[in-house]
N, C-alpha and C positions, 0 to 999 in steps of 0.2 A: 435360263431366260430364252425367249424366242430367238430363232435363228436370225431373223431380220425384223427390225422394228424402227419405225420412223418416230423421231422425237422433235420437240420444239423448245427453243429458248426464247422467251417472250421479252425482248428488249423494247418495252413500251413505257412511256413516261406516266407516272402516277399524276393524278390531279392533286397537287401537294396540299396536305393537311385537309383533304376533303374525302372522307371515308365513302360516302354514298356515290359520288361521281367516280371515284377510283374503282370501287367494286363493279360499277356499271361498265367501266372500261375493261376490267378483267374478264367479265362475262362475254363481252364482244370478242375479246382476244381468244378466249377458250373456244367460242363458236367457230371462229376463223381457222384456228389450228385443227379443230376436228374436221372441218370441211376439207382441209388439205391432208387428211388421212394420218395425222400425227396421233400416236397413242398415249403420249405424255407431253404435257406442257409445264414449263418451269418459269416462275416469275422471280424477280430480284428480291434481295433482302428488304424487308419492310416495305414491300410494294404498296401495301395499305397501311398507313396513309402517306407513304414516303419516308425516307430516312431523316432523322432529326439532325440536319447539318448544323443546327444552332446549339448543339448539345452542350458545349462548354464555353461559349463565347459571349455570354450575356451577363449583365448585372443580375444579382439574385432575384430581384423583383420581376425583371423581364423574363428570366428563365422560368420562374414559377408560373407566370401567365401562359407562356408557351407550353409548359408541361401540362397544365390543365387542359389546354386546347388539344394537346396530343392524346391525353387520356380519353377525351370525348370522341376522338376520331380513331381510337383503337377498337379492336373487335373481340368479342367473347366467343369461345368455342365450347359448345355449340350455341347458336343464336340465330335470329332472323337473318343476320348478315351472312353467316356461313350457309344457311339454308339456300340462299339465292345462288351462291357459288356452287353448292352441291347440285342444284337443279341444272345449272349451266353445264356442269361436267357430265351429268347423266344424259342430258339432251344431245351433247356433242359426242358422247361415247369415248371420253378421254380422261385419263388420270391427270390430276392437277396437283402441283406443288407450289403453294402460294406463300411467299414471304409476307409477314404481317407483324405489326405491333399488337400484341395480345393483352387484353385485360384479364387479370386473374379471375378464374371462375370460383375461387374460394369465397364463401360468404363473408362479407365484411372487409375484404381486401380491395385496394385500388392499385396494387402493384402491376406494372407492365412487364411483359417478357418479349424478347426478340425471337420470333417463332416462325417455323415452317409448318404450314398446315397441309396435310396430305389427304386428298380426296380420291376415291376410286372411281372408275368409269361407270359405276352404277349409282353414283351420287351419294355414296356412304362415306363418312369420315373414317379414314384408315387410322389416323392418329396425328400426333404433332411432335415436333422437336423444338424444345426451347433451348436457346443458346446457353451452354453451360457456364461460360465465363465472359460476360460483357467486357469489351476492350476499352481500356483507358477511360475517357470521359463518358463512355456508354454506361458506366456503373452509376452515373447520376440519373439515368433514364430507366434502365431495366434491372429486374432481379435475375437471379441465377437459376438455371434449370437443375434438375436432380437426376437420380439414377434412372428414372423411367424415360428420360429423354435420350438415352443411348439405345436406339432401337432402329430396326429396319422393318419393311413392310413387304410381304409376299403378295405380288399382284399377278395379273394375267400376262404381263410382259416380262416379268422378272422380279428380283428382289431389289427394292428401291430404298435408299436412305438419303440423308442430307445433313449438311452442316453449314453454319453461318460464318462467313468472313474468316477471321483469324483462327476459328476452330480448325480450319483446314490445314493449319500448321501444327496442331497438337498431336504429338507423336503417339501417345497411348490411346487417344480417342480414335485416331485413324486405325490403329491396330484392332481396336474393339469392333469397329464397323466391318473390317475385313473378316474377323472371326465370326461375326454374326451372319456372314454370308452375303453381304452387299454385292450387287452386280452392276447397278446403275446408280450413280451418285449425283445428287443435286447440290452444287456449291453456289451459294448466293452471296452477293457483295453489294456495297453501297455505291460502287463506281469503279473507276480505274485512275490510278494516280502515277505520278513520277516522284521517286524518292531522291532526295539530295543526301546521299550517304547513310541516312538512318530513317527509321519509320516516323520519327517526330517531325521530319521536314518533307511534307507532302504538298503537292499541288495537282490540280486537275490536268489530266492528259490532254495534250494538244496535238493537232496534226503535225507530223514530222518528228515527234518524240519517239524514242526507242521504246518498244513494249517491254524490253528486258529490264527497264528501270522500275518496274512494278513487280512486287513479290507475288501477285496473283498468278502471273504466267508460270512461275516456277512451282508454286504451290499445287496448281491443278494438274500440271503435267507429271510432277513427281507423285501426287496422290494416285493418279491413274496407273502409273507403272508399278508403284510399290504395293498396291492393293489389287491390281488387275481389274479395275472397274472402268466403265465408261463414265466420263465426267461431263455433265451439262452445267456449264458455268454461266451464271446470269448476273450481270452487273447493272445497277440502276442507271438510267439515262433520264436527265431532265435538261432541256435546252437552256443554255446559259441565260438567255433573256427571260426565262420563266422562273428562275431561281430567286426567291425573295432576297431582298437586300441583307436581311439579318442572317442569311446563310452563306454569304459569298466568301467569307474567310476560310470556309471548309467546303467549298464547292468542288466536289470530285466526281459528280454524276455524269461522266463522259461516256458511259456504256462500256463496251469491251467484252460483251457476251461471246461465248465460243463453245465448241463441243470437241472433246478429246477422246481418243480411243484408248484401250488399256495399255498400249505401248507408249502412251504419252504423245502420240502424233495427232495433230489437228485434223479433225474432220471438217470443221469450219473455224477459220481463224477469227481473232477478235474483230468485232464490228464496232466502230466508234461514231459518235456524233450524229446518230439518226435512229429513229424508231424502225425496228424490223423484227419480224418473227423469223428466227434463224432455224432452219431445218437441217437434219442429217439423218441418214439411215445407219443404225447400229447393226453391225454384222457380228454375230456371236463367234464366228471363226477368228476374228481379231483377238478376242479374249482367249480362245483356245490356243492360238499361236503363242501368245505371251505366257500363258500358263504352262505350256510345254517347255518353255525356256526358263521360267522363273515363277514358281507357284508358291505364293506367300502362305498358303494354307496347306501345303503338301510337301513336295520333295525339297523345297528351299527353306525349310524351317528346322529349328533345333529346339523342340519343346522340352527336351531333356535338360537344356541349359537355361532357356529363357521362356517364361510364361507370363501371361497377363492376369492380374488379379482384378476382375471387374466386380466391385462390391458396392455396398450402399443401398439404402432404401429410399423410396419416394418420400419427400418431406411432408410431414403431416403434424400440425401443432397439437392434435388431439389424440391421446391414447384411448382407443375405444375398448369397450368390454370384450374380452375374448369370446370367440364363438363357442369355445368349449363349454362355457357356463350355460349356453343356450341349447345344448344338445338335449335330446330326449332322455328322461331319467332312466328308461329301460336300457338305452344304449350305454349310458354311464355304468349301470349295473353290470352289463356284459363286459365292459372294459375292466371293471374291478375284478370280475371273476377270472378273466384271462390272465391277469397278473397276480392272482392269489391274494387279492385285497378284499376287505369288506367295503361296502358302499360308504360307511362312515370313515374308514381309513383313506379312501380315495378323496372324499370331500375335504378331509383335513389336509391332504397333500396339495390339492388344488388351491385351497385357501392360503397355505403357506407360500405357494408359488405366485400368488396374486392373480390367479386365474378363476 
């Protein structure tokens, strides 16, 4: 990664359940971060169109109405919606990591995914990460990502990756990101909470509460240290008086965005209860110092004892005809000759294999 790079955590409030207005706000934020010389800007989980705080609190008929509204305000990748964000990133010369509710791009599907969209500073889509395992009642909202979503992106500032909310607690997934070479990690969340003894007893963080009562703090600092990455952690903020009544029982959008170096030390401590673009300069020497002491991909590993099996294929409901059958007949004749087969014997073998 670059020796020094300025980054931004965009703790700005979405216009809840309004895709167009929220995208417009994202573009203005991208422009401002670029003017302030940031090379990367990260938005909260499902910034577009806001996190579904109503996710499991409604009668089924009300839930269904809200779900349809949420579908209509989710975005497809690529689409006119993403083109607008790509143009803003290109014009600002900044890499963007945007949390969004994504509408499936598979023909005939209306399934949603909890996604981070990555856009390079030239306005091109780098890729996306769909949350592998929606948490608790989120499974009523979003589908699951697949093997293609365990990915990092090589950019002009370094190797960037990201995970959504409780994925940042998933031990093997964290190991996979480290093995793939991640240097800058985008951790996105729906807010900041206080836990009363267990994760099922959450309430919105309030001034005066201890930050230690939220697992986000422990997750991002440990993620940073155990993988030796910089962590840009962005939590959703929505002013309490702007939260719809039907979301108030799970109103956790208190902010809490922060930036951590690879030793788990805050470069910017959590910011609560206000909109702010939070900036920090990442110094690659911080990573080198931590790597010198504890290198998770080098001298502090025991690959001879423990290794990660990263398997699986992207989910596809259609088994397509093999490309082998579409090869040039002369090429197939050459393959048959190399293996001492007649063309007829090769055809029979391919037919038996279903190819």
